[in-house]
C-alpha positions in Angstrom: 92.6 -79.2 123.6 90.3 -81.5 124.5 86.6 -80.3 125.2 84.8 -81.4 128.3 82.0 -84.3 127.9 78.7 -83.6 128.4 77.4 -85.0 131.8 74.4 -87.2 130.8 71.7 -87.7 133.0 71.6 -84.7 135.2 68.2 -83.4 135.9 66.9 -80.8 138.3 65.0 -84.0 139.7 68.1 -85.7 141.0 69.9 -85.1 144.3 72.7 -82.7 144.6 74.7 -86.0 145.5 73.8 -87.9 143.0 74.6 -85.0 140.5 78.0 -84.8 142.2 78.9 -88.3 141.9 77.9 -88.4 138.3 79.8 -85.2 137.2 83.0 -86.3 139.3 82.6 -90.0 137.5 83.0 -88.2 134.2 85.6 -85.8 135.2 87.7 -88.4 136.5 87.2 -90.7 133.4 88.7 -88.0 131.4 91.6 -87.5 133.4 92.4 -91.0 132.9 91.4 -91.0 129.1 94.3 -88.6 128.5 97.1 -90.5 130.5 98.5 -91.9 127.2 101.5 -90.0 125.5 101.9 -87.6 128.9 105.8 -88.3 129.1 106.3 -87.5 125.4 108.0 -84.2 125.1 107.8 -83.9 121.3 104.1 -83.8 121.3 102.9 -81.6 124.3 99.1 -82.1 123.6 98.5 -85.2 125.8 99.9 -83.5 128.8 98.1 -80.4 128.1 94.8 -82.4 127.8 95.5 -84.3 131.1 96.3 -81.0 133.0 93.1 -79.3 131.9 91.5 -82.4 132.8 92.8 -82.5 136.1 91.8 -79.3 136.7 88.2 -79.8 135.5 88.1 -82.5 138.2 89.3 -80.6 141.0 87.1 -77.7 140.4 84.1 -80.4 140.2 85.4 -81.8 143.6 85.3 -78.9 145.0 81.6 -77.7 144.0 80.5 -81.2 145.2 82.3 -81.2 148.1 79.5 -81.7 150.4 78.5 -84.8 148.6 81.2 -86.6 149.7 82.5 -88.3 153.1 85.0 -86.0 154.6 87.9 -88.8 154.9 87.5 -90.3 151.1 86.9 -86.8 149.8 90.2 -85.5 151.3 92.2 -88.7 150.2 91.1 -88.3 146.7 91.7 -84.4 146.1 95.2 -84.8 147.3 95.8 -87.6 144.8 94.0 -85.1 142.0 95.9 -82.3 143.6 99.4 -84.1 143.5 98.7 -85.3 139.8 97.9 -81.9 138.8 100.9 -80.1 140.3 103.3 -82.8 138.7 101.6 -81.9 135.5 101.8 -78.2 135.8 105.4 -78.6 136.4 105.9 -79.8 133.1 103.4 -78.1 131.4 105.0 -74.8 132.6 108.4 -75.7 130.9 106.4 -76.9 127.8 104.7 -73.3 127.5 108.6 -71.3 127.8 110.2 -73.4 125.2 107.5 -73.3 122.8 107.2 -69.4 123.2 110.9 -68.7 123.2 111.7 -71.2 120.2 109.1 -69.1 118.3 111.6 -65.9 118.6 114.9 -68.5 117.9 114.5 -68.3 114.0 113.9 -64.5 113.5 116.0 -63.6 116.3 119.5 -61.4 115.6 122.5 -63.2 115.6 123.8 -61.9 118.6 120.9 -63.1 120.5 120.5 -66.5 119.0 123.2 -68.0 121.5 121.6 -66.2 124.7 118.1 -67.9 123.1 119.6 -71.5 122.9 121.5 -71.5 126.1 118.0 -70.4 128.0 116.3 -73.3 125.9 119.0 -75.7 126.8 118.1 -75.2 130.2 114.4 -75.1 129.8 114.6 -78.6 128.1 116.7 -79.8 130.8 114.0 -78.6 133.5 111.4 -80.0 131.3 113.4 -83.7 131.4 113.6 -82.8 135.0 109.7 -82.2 135.4 109.1 -85.3 133.4 111.0 -87.9 135.8 109.3 -86.5 138.6 105.9 -86.7 136.7 106.5 -90.4 135.7 105.4 -92.1 139.3 102.2 -90.3 138.6 101.6 -91.9 135.6 102.9 -95.5 136.5 99.7 -98.0 136.4 99.8 -98.6 140.3 99.6 -95.2 140.9 97.1 -94.1 138.4 94.9 -97.2 139.5 94.8 -95.9 143.3 93.8 -93.0 142.2 91.2 -94.5 140.1 89.9 -96.5 143.0 89.8 -93.6 145.5 87.7 -91.7 143.1 85.6 -94.8 142.2 84.7 -95.2 146.1 84.3 -91.2 146.5 81.5 -91.7 143.9 80.1 -94.7 145.2 79.8 -93.5 148.5 77.7 -90.3 147.4 75.4 -92.5 145.5 74.3 -94.1 148.8 
């Protein structure tokens, strides 16, 4: 799992709004840094890293809520929540598949068929969740979210 970056430039002399802007800026950058490879169901770590980054960003937005203009805040938070939800739908399937696949090799022969059926269904759900996630990762949509977050940060710095 990718560790959160430090937030440089924070000190007790800065205003709460400037701190909020800086933290949100760094956490938003982490979300976009992890966007590559998310749709690859063979390597589930990029998706996990992006999901964790989106949750950190959401938490930062909620902590620093008073720093931001209401309308811009709601728009940005809505986009972050939608992305996090779509990432979560796929992640739930990834975790279930990894967990059950660990039992398959050592399962009694009578249970292997049942496990394979269950895994097959989960893999189908994983692909469906991936298809639902894909539009959130499209360049245009990520660019729009990046712009909303950038405007939010800019508004807090004024």
